[in-house]
C-alpha positions in Angstrom: -2.6 -5.9 16.2 -5.5 -4.2 14.3 -8.4 -6.4 13.2 -8.0 -5.6 9.7 -4.3 -6.5 9.8 -3.3 -9.1 7.2 -2.3 -12.3 8.4 -0.8 -13.3 4.7 0.7 -11.2 2.2 1.9 -12.3 -1.4 5.3 -11.5 -2.4 6.0 -10.8 -6.0 9.5 -10.0 -7.3 10.8 -9.4 -4.0 8.1 -6.9 -3.1 5.0 -7.2 -0.7 2.5 -4.6 0.0 -0.6 -4.1 2.1 -2.8 -1.6 3.7 -4.2 -1.3 7.2 -5.4 1.2 9.7 -3.8 1.8 13.2 -6.4 3.6 15.6 -3.6 5.0 17.9 -0.4 6.7 17.2 2.8 4.9 18.1 5.6 2.8 17.0 4.5 -0.6 15.6 6.9 -3.4 14.6 5.9 -5.8 11.8 7.2 -9.4 11.5 7.4 -11.4 8.6 8.3 -14.9 8.1 9.4 -16.6 5.1 10.8 -19.8 3.7 13.5 -21.8 5.6 13.0 -20.0 8.5 14.1 -16.6 7.4 12.4 -13.8 9.6 12.3 -9.8 8.6 11.2 -7.0 11.0 10.1 -3.5 10.1 9.4 -0.6 12.7 6.7 1.8 11.4 6.2 5.1 13.0 2.4 6.0 12.8 1.4 9.8 13.6 4.3 10.2 16.3 5.1 13.6 17.0 5.6 15.8 20.0 1.9 15.6 21.3 1.5 11.8 20.6 4.9 10.5 21.9 4.3 7.0 23.6 4.8 7.1 27.4 7.3 4.5 28.8 
């Protein structure tokens, strides 16, 4: 996780936003935890193309 990645983000009217910088192309999964044990996940594609595909 990047050092500048926020550990807390405020939710307003069902929406949250934040800005961060990833230093390497790849697929990142962001996990959000909410009240009553709710969990959400989002996969983010950061600069992935034919020349930057992650190797297995």
